[in-house]
N, C-alpha and C positions, 0 to 999 in steps of 0.2 A: 496554568495554561487554559485557554478556553475550550480545548478539545479533550480535557481530562475525562469527560463523561464517555468517551469512546472506548475506554479500557474494558468495560463489560462487553461491549460489542466485539472487540478483538478476542476476548476470552471465549465468547460464544461461538465465533467463527472457528476458533481453534478446536473447540469441542465437536463442532459439526464436521471437522476435517475438511474445511472449505478449500484449502490449498491443494490437498491431495485429490479431492473430487474434481476440481477444475483441471488439474493436470491430467487426470484420467479421461475426462470428457473431451478435452481439446487436443491432446497428444501432438503438440507442436513444439519441436525442439528449436531453440534459438542458438545462434553461433556462440562460440566461447567468448567472443568480445562483446556480447550483448550486455548492456547495463541492466536490463530488466527482462524477466521472463514473462510470458503471457499471464501466468497466475499473479505476478506482482501488479501488473496493470489492472487486472480484474479486481484485486483486493483494493487497490487505490481508489478505483471508481466507486465500488460498493460503499466503502467507508466514507468517501467524500459525499455521496448522495445521502447517506444516513446523517451526516453532519449538517446537511441542509444546502449543500452546493447545488446550484442550478445550471452551471456551465463548467466547461473544462478548466477555465481560468480559476474559478472558485475551488475546484478540486485540487488544483496545484497549490492554492493558498492554504488549504487544509493540510496538505502534505508538507508544506514548508515549515510546519511546527516541529521544532527540534525534539520536544518531549514525546510527541506522537511517533516520530521516526525511531527514537531510541526504544520505545515500547514494542514497536513492530520488530525491530532488530533482535530484541531479547526474546520475544515470543517465537519468531521464525528462524532465528539464527542466519538470516539472509543478509550477507554483507553487500550484495548487489543493490540493496535499497538504501544505501547510505545517502544522507541528504546532500552531501557534497557531490555525489555522482549524478545528481539530477540538476542539469543546467537550466531547466525550464522554470524552476522556482524563483530565479532572479528576475524574470520578466513579469511575474504576477504582481 
């Protein structure tokens, strides 16, 4: 996969407790039926920008990578970020 180089970035974000720090800083709860939490969106944008994306469409293309999504699911244990739950990747 072209995004395999993002694995060290995900590991580094995990060591920085990125998700925990964003949750503490933002403190915004989403409803039970929300597909993504704020921290998910923040992580998607940061990783997309690091991958070289210059627009939201390109960020969506980065996150359409199945291997990248599986890595994030393993590292975060977040089933809300499953690729199939993101309908926006089909438009990119």
